[in-house]
C-alpha positions as CSV (number, residue, x, y, z in Angstrom):
1,M,75.2,118.6,94.6
2,V,73.2,117.8,91.5
3,K,69.9,119.6,91.3
4,V,67.2,117.1,90.2
5,R,63.9,118.5,88.9
6,P,60.8,116.8,90.5
7,E,59.7,115.6,87.1
8,M,63.0,113.8,86.6
9,R,62.0,111.3,89.3
10,Q,64.8,110.0,91.5
11,L,64.8,106.5,93.0
12,R,67.0,105.6,96.0
13,G,68.3,102.1,96.6
14,V,71.5,100.4,97.7
15,A,74.8,101.1,96.0
16,A,75.9,97.6,94.9
17,A,78.7,98.3,92.5
18,P,80.4,101.7,92.2
19,G,80.5,103.8,89.1
20,Y,78.1,105.7,86.8
21,A,76.1,104.4,83.9
22,M,73.9,106.5,81.5
23,G,71.7,105.5,78.6
24,A,68.5,103.9,77.4
25,A,66.7,101.6,79.8
26,R,65.9,98.0,78.8
27,L,63.5,96.1,81.0
28,V,64.2,92.4,81.4
29,G,62.5,89.7,83.4
30,R,64.2,87.1,85.5
31,Q,62.4,84.2,83.8
32,E,60.9,81.9,86.4
33,A,59.7,78.8,84.6
34,E,56.0,78.2,84.4
35,I,54.8,75.4,86.5
36,D,52.1,72.9,85.4
37,P,50.7,72.1,88.9
38,R,49.2,68.7,88.0
39,S,49.2,65.4,89.8
40,I,50.3,62.1,88.2
41,S,49.3,58.5,88.5
42,A,51.5,55.9,90.2
43,E,52.4,54.5,86.8
44,Q,53.8,57.9,85.7
45,A,56.0,58.4,88.7
46,E,59.0,56.5,87.2
47,A,58.8,58.7,84.1
48,E,58.7,61.9,86.2
49,L,61.7,60.8,88.2
50,E,63.6,60.2,84.9
51,R,62.5,63.7,83.8
52,L,63.9,65.1,87.0
53,E,67.2,63.4,86.5
54,N,67.4,64.7,82.9
55,G,66.6,68.2,84.0
56,Q,69.1,68.0,86.7
57,R,71.8,66.8,84.3
58,G,71.0,69.6,81.8
59,A,71.2,72.2,84.5
60,Q,74.5,70.8,85.8
61,T,76.1,70.8,82.3
62,E,75.0,74.4,81.9
63,L,76.5,75.4,85.2
64,E,79.7,73.5,84.7
65,Q,80.4,75.4,81.5
66,L,79.5,78.7,83.2
67,E,81.9,77.9,86.0
68,I,84.8,77.3,83.5
69,T,84.0,80.5,81.8
70,A,83.8,82.5,85.0
71,R,87.1,81.1,86.2
72,E,88.9,82.0,83.0
73,T,87.4,85.4,82.4
74,V,86.3,86.9,85.8
75,G,87.9,85.3,88.8
76,E,87.9,82.5,91.4
77,E,85.4,84.1,93.8
78,E,82.8,84.4,91.0
79,A,83.5,80.9,89.8
80,D,83.0,79.6,93.3
81,I,79.5,81.1,93.3
82,V,78.6,78.9,90.4
83,A,80.3,76.0,92.1
84,S,78.1,76.5,95.1
85,H,75.0,76.3,92.8
86,L,76.3,73.0,91.5
87,L,76.6,71.7,95.0
88,M,73.0,72.8,95.7
89,L,71.8,71.1,92.6
90,D,73.3,67.8,93.9
91,D,72.3,68.2,97.5
92,P,70.3,65.3,99.0
93,D,68.6,67.7,101.3
94,L,67.0,69.2,98.2
95,L,66.7,66.3,95.9
96,D,65.5,63.6,98.3
97,P,62.3,65.5,99.3
98,I,61.6,66.3,95.6
99,R,61.9,62.6,94.7
100,E,59.6,61.8,97.7
101,K,56.9,64.2,96.5
102,I,57.0,62.6,93.1
103,G,57.0,59.0,94.2
104,R,54.9,59.2,97.3
105,D,52.7,62.3,96.8
106,L,52.4,61.7,93.0
107,L,53.2,65.3,92.0
108,N,54.8,66.0,88.7
109,A,58.4,67.0,88.7
110,E,57.9,70.8,88.2
111,R,55.4,71.0,91.1
112,A,57.7,68.9,93.4
113,V,60.7,71.0,92.6
114,A,58.7,74.2,93.2
115,E,57.1,73.1,96.5
116,V,60.3,71.8,98.1
117,S,62.5,74.7,97.0
118,D,60.0,77.3,98.1
119,E,59.7,75.7,101.5
120,L,63.4,75.9,101.9
121,I,63.6,79.4,100.6
122,V,60.9,80.6,103.1
123,T,62.9,78.9,105.9
124,L,66.2,80.6,105.0
125,Q,64.6,84.0,104.5
126,A,63.1,83.8,108.0
127,L,66.6,83.7,109.6
128,E,68.3,86.9,110.8
129,S,71.7,86.2,109.2
130,S,72.2,88.1,105.9
131,Y,74.7,85.3,104.9
132,I,71.9,82.7,105.3
133,K,69.5,84.9,103.4
134,Q,71.9,85.0,100.6
135,R,71.7,81.2,100.4
136,A,67.9,81.7,99.7
137,D,68.8,83.8,96.6
138,D,71.2,81.1,95.4
139,L,68.5,78.4,95.9
140,R,66.0,80.5,94.0
141,D,68.4,80.7,91.1
142,V,69.0,76.9,91.2
143,R,65.2,76.3,91.4
144,D,64.5,78.5,88.3
145,R,67.3,76.9,86.3
146,L,66.1,73.4,87.1
147,L,62.5,74.3,86.3
148,R,63.5,75.8,83.0
149,H,65.3,72.6,82.0
150,L,62.3,70.5,83.0
151,R,60.2,72.7,80.7
152,G,62.8,72.5,78.0
153,D,63.3,76.2,77.8
154,G,66.5,78.1,78.3
155,G,64.6,81.2,79.4
156,D,67.5,83.6,78.9
157,P,66.4,87.0,80.2
158,L,69.3,88.7,78.4
159,Q,68.7,87.4,74.9
160,G,68.2,89.9,72.1
161,L,70.6,92.6,73.4
162,T,72.2,94.2,70.3
163,E,73.2,97.7,71.5
164,P,74.4,99.2,74.8
165,V,71.6,99.6,77.4
166,V,71.0,100.0,81.1
167,L,69.2,96.9,82.4
168,I,66.2,97.3,84.7
169,A,64.9,94.2,86.3
170,R,63.0,92.9,89.3
171,D,66.0,90.9,90.1
172,L,69.0,89.4,88.4
173,A,70.4,86.0,89.3
174,P,74.2,86.0,89.9
175,T,74.6,83.4,87.1
176,D,72.7,85.8,84.8
177,T,75.0,88.6,85.9
178,L,78.0,86.6,85.1
179,R,76.9,86.4,81.5
180,L,76.5,90.2,81.1
181,R,78.6,91.7,78.3
182,K,80.2,94.9,79.3
183,D,80.0,96.2,75.7
184,L,76.2,95.8,75.8
185,V,75.3,96.5,79.5
186,K,76.5,99.8,80.8
187,G,74.9,99.2,84.2
188,F,71.8,97.8,85.9
189,A,69.2,98.5,88.5
190,T,66.9,96.1,90.3
191,D,63.9,96.2,92.6
192,E,65.4,93.5,94.9
193,G,68.8,92.6,96.3
194,G,71.5,93.9,98.7
195,S,75.1,95.1,98.6
196,A,76.3,91.7,99.9
197,S,74.4,89.6,97.4
198,H,76.2,87.4,94.9
199,T,74.7,89.5,92.2
200,A,76.4,92.5,93.7
201,I,79.7,90.7,94.1
202,V,79.7,89.7,90.4
203,A,78.7,93.2,89.3
204,R,81.7,94.7,91.2
205,S,84.0,92.1,89.7
206,L,82.8,92.9,86.2
207,D,83.1,96.7,87.0
208,I,79.4,97.2,86.0
209,P,77.8,100.0,88.0
210,A,74.7,98.7,89.8
211,V,72.0,99.9,92.2
212,V,69.8,97.3,93.9
213,G,66.9,97.3,96.4
214,L,65.0,100.0,94.5
215,N,61.6,98.4,95.1
216,S,59.8,100.1,92.3
217,A,62.2,100.5,89.4
218,T,60.3,98.1,87.1
219,G,57.1,100.1,87.8
220,E,58.6,103.5,87.4
221,I,60.9,103.0,84.4
222,R,59.8,102.2,80.8
223,D,61.7,100.7,78.0
224,G,63.7,103.4,76.2
225,D,63.7,105.9,79.1
226,Y,67.0,107.7,79.5
227,V,68.3,106.8,83.0
228,I,71.4,107.4,85.1
229,V,72.5,104.7,87.5
230,D,74.6,106.2,90.3
231,G,76.4,103.2,91.8
232,V,78.3,105.4,94.2
233,N,75.3,107.0,96.0
234,G,72.7,104.4,95.3
235,L,70.5,106.5,93.0
236,V,68.7,106.1,89.7
237,I,67.6,109.3,87.9
238,I,64.9,109.0,85.3
239,D,64.7,111.4,82.3
240,P,67.5,113.8,83.6
241,D,67.8,117.2,81.9
242,P,70.9,118.2,80.0
243,P,72.7,120.0,83.0
244,V,72.3,116.8,85.1
245,R,73.6,114.6,82.3
246,D,76.6,116.9,81.9
247,E,77.2,116.8,85.7
248,Y,77.2,113.0,85.7
249,R,79.6,112.9,82.7
250,Q,82.0,115.0,84.8
251,R,81.5,112.7,87.7
252,E,82.2,109.6,85.6
253,A,85.5,111.2,84.3
254,A,86.5,112.1,87.9
255,Y,85.6,108.6,89.1
256,R,87.8,107.0,86.4
257,A,90.7,109.4,87.3
258,E,90.4,108.5,91.0
259,R,90.4,104.8,90.1
260,E,93.7,105.3,88.3
261,A,95.1,107.3,91.3
262,L,94.1,104.5,93.7
263,A,95.9,101.9,91.6
264,S,99.1,103.7,92.2
265,F,98.9,103.0,95.9
266,R,98.7,99.3,95.4
267,G,101.8,97.8,97.1
268,E,102.8,101.0,98.8
269,P,103.3,101.4,102.6
270,S,100.4,102.7,104.7
271,V,101.9,105.8,106.1
272,S,100.8,109.4,106.7
273,A,102.4,112.4,105.2
274,D,104.7,112.8,108.3
275,G,105.6,109.1,108.4
276,T,103.2,107.7,110.9
277,H,102.4,104.1,110.1
278,L,98.9,102.8,110.3
279,E,98.1,99.1,109.4
280,L,95.3,98.9,106.9
281,M,93.9,95.4,107.2
282,A,91.0,93.5,105.6
283,N,87.9,91.8,107.1
284,I,87.2,88.5,105.4
285,G,85.1,85.4,105.7
286,S,86.6,83.2,102.9
287,V,89.7,82.4,100.8
288,Q,88.1,84.3,98.0
289,E,87.9,87.4,100.1
290,A,91.5,86.9,101.2
291,R,92.5,86.7,97.6
292,T,90.7,90.1,97.1
293,A,92.5,91.5,100.1
294,A,95.9,90.4,98.7
295,E,95.0,92.0,95.3
296,Q,94.2,95.2,97.1
297,S,97.5,94.9,98.9
298,A,96.0,95.0,102.4
299,D,98.6,94.9,105.2
300,G,97.1,91.7,106.5
301,I,93.8,90.3,107.8
302,G,92.4,92.1,110.7
303,L,89.3,90.0,111.1
304,Y,88.7,86.5,109.8
305,R,85.1,85.6,110.5
306,T,85.3,81.9,111.3
307,E,81.5,81.4,111.7
308,F,81.4,81.0,107.9
309,L,83.1,77.7,108.3
310,Y,80.1,76.4,110.2
311,M,77.4,77.8,107.9
312,G,75.5,75.9,105.2
313,R,76.4,72.4,106.6
314,A,74.6,69.8,108.6
315,R,77.5,68.9,110.8
316,L,80.2,70.9,112.6
317,P,83.6,71.2,110.9
318,T,86.4,69.0,112.3
319,E,89.7,70.3,113.7
320,E,91.5,69.2,110.5
321,E,88.9,71.0,108.3
322,Q,89.3,74.2,110.3
323,L,93.1,73.9,110.2
324,E,93.1,73.5,106.4
325,A,90.8,76.6,106.1
326,Y,93.2,78.7,108.2
327,L,96.2,77.4,106.2
328,A,94.5,78.3,103.0
329,I,94.3,81.9,104.1
330,I,97.9,81.9,105.1
331,R,98.9,80.5,101.7
332,T,96.9,83.3,100.1
333,I,98.2,86.3,102.0
334,G,101.7,84.9,102.8
335,P,103.1,83.7,106.1
336,D,104.6,87.1,107.1
337,K,101.3,89.1,107.0
338,P,99.2,89.2,110.2
339,L,96.1,87.0,110.3
340,I,93.8,87.8,113.2
341,I,91.3,84.9,113.6
342,R,88.1,85.7,115.5
343,S,86.9,82.7,117.5
344,L,83.4,81.5,116.8
345,D,80.8,84.3,116.8
346,I,77.5,82.5,116.5
347,G,74.1,83.6,117.9
348,G,72.5,87.0,117.7
349,D,71.8,87.4,113.9
350,K,73.7,84.3,113.0
351,E,71.6,81.2,113.5
352,L,72.9,77.9,112.3
353,P,71.0,74.6,112.0
354,A,74.0,72.5,113.1
355,F,73.9,74.2,116.6
356,G,70.2,73.6,117.3
357,L,69.9,77.0,119.0
358,E,66.6,77.9,120.6
359,R,65.0,81.1,119.3
360,E,65.4,83.9,121.8
361,S,63.3,87.0,122.4
362,N,66.4,89.2,122.4
363,P,69.3,87.2,120.8
364,F,71.7,90.1,120.8
365,L,71.7,90.0,124.6
366,G,71.5,86.3,124.7
367,Y,73.3,83.0,124.1
368,R,76.0,84.0,121.6
369,A,79.7,84.4,120.8
370,I,82.0,83.7,123.7
371,R,79.1,82.8,126.0
372,L,78.2,79.9,123.7
373,C,81.8,78.9,123.4
374,L,82.4,78.8,127.1
375,D,79.3,76.7,127.5
376,R,80.1,74.3,124.7
377,Q,83.7,73.8,125.7
378,E,84.6,70.8,123.5
379,L,83.4,72.6,120.4
380,F,85.4,75.7,121.5
381,K,88.5,73.7,122.2
382,T,88.4,72.0,118.8
383,Q,88.6,75.5,117.3
384,L,91.3,76.6,119.7
385,R,93.4,73.6,118.8
386,A,93.1,74.3,115.1
387,I,93.9,78.0,115.5
388,A,96.9,77.2,117.7
389,R,98.2,74.7,115.1
390,S,97.9,77.2,112.3
391,S,100.1,79.7,114.3
392,A,103.1,77.4,113.5
393,Y,102.8,78.4,109.9
394,G,102.0,82.1,109.8
395,C,101.7,85.3,111.7
396,V,98.4,84.2,113.4
397,K,96.7,86.0,116.2
398,L,93.6,84.9,118.1
399,M,90.7,87.2,119.1
400,Y,87.8,86.5,121.3
401,P,84.4,88.2,120.5
402,M,82.0,89.9,122.8
403,I,84.1,89.7,126.0
404,S,82.2,91.6,128.7
405,T,84.1,90.6,131.8
406,L,87.6,89.8,132.9
407,T,86.3,86.4,134.1
408,E,85.4,85.5,130.5
409,L,88.8,86.3,129.2
410,R,90.4,84.2,131.9
411,Q,88.1,81.2,131.2
412,A,88.8,81.4,127.5
413,N,92.5,81.6,128.0
414,A,92.3,78.6,130.4
415,L,90.8,76.5,127.6
416,L,93.5,77.8,125.2
417,E,96.2,76.6,127.6
418,E,94.5,73.3,127.9
419,A,94.5,72.9,124.2
420,R,98.1,73.9,124.0
421,R,99.1,71.3,126.6
422,E,97.3,68.6,124.6
423,L,99.1,69.6,121.5
424,S,102.5,69.6,123.3
425,A,101.7,66.1,124.6
426,E,100.9,64.9,121.1
427,G,104.0,66.5,119.6
428,I,102.0,68.9,117.4
429,P,103.8,72.2,116.7
430,Y,102.3,75.6,117.6
431,N,103.6,79.1,118.4
432,P,103.5,79.6,122.2
433,Q,104.0,83.3,121.6
434,M,100.8,83.7,119.5
435,E,99.1,87.0,120.5
436,V,95.7,86.7,122.0
437,G,93.4,89.7,121.9
438,V,89.9,90.8,122.9
439,M,87.2,92.4,120.8
440,I,85.7,95.5,122.5
441,E,82.1,95.4,121.6
442,V,80.3,95.8,125.0
443,P,80.4,99.0,127.1
444,S,81.3,96.9,130.2
445,A,84.5,95.8,128.4
446,V,85.4,99.4,128.0
447,L,84.8,100.1,131.7
448,V,87.2,97.2,132.7
449,A,89.6,97.7,129.8
450,D,92.3,98.6,132.2
451,K,92.0,95.1,133.7
452,L,91.6,93.4,130.3
453,A,94.7,95.2,129.0
454,K,96.9,93.6,131.6
455,E,96.0,90.1,130.4
456,A,95.2,90.6,126.6
457,D,97.9,91.3,124.0
458,F,95.7,93.7,122.0
459,F,92.2,95.1,121.6
460,S,90.1,95.3,118.4
461,I,87.1,97.6,118.6
462,G,84.0,96.1,117.0
463,T,82.0,99.3,116.4
464,N,79.0,97.6,114.8
465,D,78.0,96.1,118.2
466,L,79.6,98.7,120.4
467,V,77.5,101.5,118.8
468,Q,74.2,99.6,119.1
469,Y,74.9,98.5,122.7
470,A,76.1,102.0,123.8
471,L,73.2,103.8,122.3
472,A,70.6,101.1,122.8
473,V,69.8,101.1,119.0
474,D,68.8,98.1,117.0
475,R,70.6,98.9,113.7
476,M,68.3,96.5,111.8
477,N,65.2,98.4,112.9
478,G,64.3,100.9,110.2
479,K,62.2,103.1,112.6
480,I,65.2,104.0,114.8
481,S,68.1,103.3,112.4
482,H,68.7,107.1,112.2
483,L,69.7,106.9,115.9
484,Y,72.6,104.5,115.0
485,Q,75.4,107.1,115.0
486,P,79.0,105.9,115.1
487,F,80.1,109.5,115.5
488,D,78.1,110.1,118.6
489,P,80.3,111.7,121.3
490,A,79.4,108.9,123.7
491,V,80.8,106.3,121.2
492,L,83.9,108.4,120.6
493,R,84.5,108.6,124.4
494,L,84.3,104.8,124.7
495,I,86.9,104.4,121.9
496,S,89.1,107.0,123.6
497,M,88.8,105.2,126.9
498,T,89.8,101.9,125.3
499,V,92.8,103.4,123.7
500,D,94.0,105.1,126.9
501,S,93.6,101.8,128.9
502,A,95.6,99.9,126.3
503,R,98.4,102.5,126.1
504,R,99.0,102.4,129.8
505,E,99.8,98.7,129.5
506,G,101.8,99.1,126.3
507,K,99.2,97.3,124.2
508,W,98.0,98.2,120.7
509,V,94.4,98.9,119.6
510,G,92.7,98.3,116.3
511,M,89.2,98.5,114.9
512,C,87.3,96.0,112.8
513,G,83.8,97.4,112.6
514,E,82.3,99.2,109.7
515,M,83.5,102.6,111.0
516,A,87.1,101.5,110.3
517,G,86.5,101.5,106.6
518,Q,84.9,105.0,106.3
519,P,87.3,107.5,104.9
520,K,85.5,110.2,106.9
521,A,86.5,108.4,110.1
522,L,90.2,107.8,109.1
523,P,91.7,111.1,110.4
524,L,89.7,110.9,113.5
525,L,90.8,107.4,114.4
526,L,94.4,108.1,113.5
527,G,94.3,111.1,115.9
528,M,92.7,109.0,118.6
529,G,95.7,106.7,118.6
530,L,94.5,103.6,116.9
531,T,97.3,101.7,115.1
532,E,95.3,99.3,113.0
533,L,92.1,99.5,111.0
534,S,90.4,96.5,109.4
535,M,87.9,97.0,106.6
536,N,86.3,95.7,103.5
537,P,89.1,94.9,101.1
538,S,87.7,97.4,98.6
539,S,88.3,100.3,101.0
540,V,92.0,99.7,101.6
541,L,93.5,101.7,98.7
542,R,91.1,104.6,99.2
543,C,92.1,104.8,102.9
544,R,95.8,104.4,102.0
545,M,95.6,107.3,99.6
546,L,93.8,109.5,102.1
547,L,96.3,108.6,104.9
548,S,99.2,109.7,102.7
549,Q,97.7,113.3,102.8
550,L,97.3,113.5,106.6
551,S,99.6,114.6,109.4
552,M,99.5,113.1,112.8
553,R,99.6,116.5,114.5
554,D,96.5,117.7,112.6
555,A,94.7,114.4,113.2
556,E,95.3,114.7,117.0
557,Q,93.9,118.2,117.0
558,L,90.9,117.0,115.1
559,A,90.3,114.2,117.6
560,E,90.6,116.6,120.5
561,Q,87.9,118.8,119.0
562,A,85.7,115.8,118.2
563,L,85.8,114.5,121.7
564,K,84.6,117.9,123.0
565,S,81.6,118.0,120.6
566,E,78.0,117.7,121.7
567,S,76.4,115.7,118.9
568,A,77.1,113.3,116.1
569,Q,76.0,116.0,113.6
570,E,78.6,118.4,115.0
571,V,81.3,115.7,114.8
572,E,80.4,114.9,111.2
573,Q,80.5,118.6,110.2
574,L,83.9,118.9,111.8
575,L,85.1,115.9,109.8
576,D,83.6,117.2,106.5
577,N,85.3,120.5,107.0
578,F,88.6,118.8,107.8
579,L,88.5,116.6,104.7
580,Q,87.5,119.5,102.5
581,A,90.6,121.4,103.7
582,V,92.8,118.3,103.0
583,K,91.4,118.1,99.4
């Protein structure tokens, strides 16, 4: 552990892109165009509408060129981020109210753009879904770009860089991040942002270490300060002394060496040192993420979050649109690799305008996931038909979320059978042997897992919800987030009970919650008898390398000890000691 003197000042944020960066700080501002908040006369309205059109055209041209550059030099996922900004820039839901404010309310173009955009941004930020909140960041980027073009100013926050620096900013737009030159930007740190933001995605793609969500970086750091950006642990150290600088140089060298070691496991089988196979799968929500999973040589897709097909649109996706989305994933990973599609998991923290859901006082215990689907059966059956049809073209499996009773599983399967009968009558192919599984996220599902295992083909444990329901902890509540403990003995016992129930019926058990991607948890989960773990694609190679160093016998002994432990802290110490011995 690095010893940091108090005068060195250490800021803690969110690790957005791994790696280490050291050097002189350069403060930059995300240039929000100045707004001239004036009214106009009726005679000036036509000219303002023309200014809006010209500004929109200029912003589009700029984004189109950036999209081409991103596709050629970075990747498809990053180019698609720019493409989504182009769609926003041409969205009637944005432009029509702006034109109305100019023509009816007689506001100048800048003020109209600012008012409409800011209203939409506030609405999006009020929603619980982190995915929807990300759209607010994208819209802010589009707004700023359009305002700059209306003002006739490029407003480039990165201009003037001539030597390598560490960027410090309140925020960086994803399109600004795409234009970062690795030879001039060693890393960056921002006051705002999260690990799932488009800015973070781009930073990871460019291999630029980044820490976001620091809150006070721009206030604490001055131009020219020597700083260390620790993108592994989410730290920024200001004015480190020579021993700390040396330590971080060693860390950087070790990190580079580990990256090279991980690369050697790409394409290798996921097996332990004594030959036990464990499928290491990927959680995805898009074709872009499936592409990343394939690049990381994941053994398949263990969780495809289909709710993303419904987000950011005014109407529900059709059966054909859903089918094409599933087929695009199959084409990306190949027809022989497993693709586990989770049926619609809307509600809770995922609110969508197209569903017209009423706000609930406790949405996590409310109208969501399988409950919503069983209530809106035509909507559910449309998805079931699309999933069944996709099974004719790949190794597709279906998984129902938030099953809490055997009755729910039976009702869902009855609708699936109805969908299959319809497809048969229409002469549309599907795989009648497609496996159908259940997500174990609710303690009641664990208690009736012996019954569920008789009628389900597999279980996938969703630890994100299972932990919060089992321990009665809202993981989004900062005051009690320390109580959210995946390694709590109560949680481990629920996992063990689930595995035991499945084994008695000859069924397999996987895990698709965040716990599945934690290297610390890997030997424990292996020893508990799980046969599949699904995780963020970036975690696959690290887990594969660790798996190659483990033996099943040692892992089983570790699991036996962990299940006898009395606290999460005791379990974590046990795991730390085990991994230290492995290393």
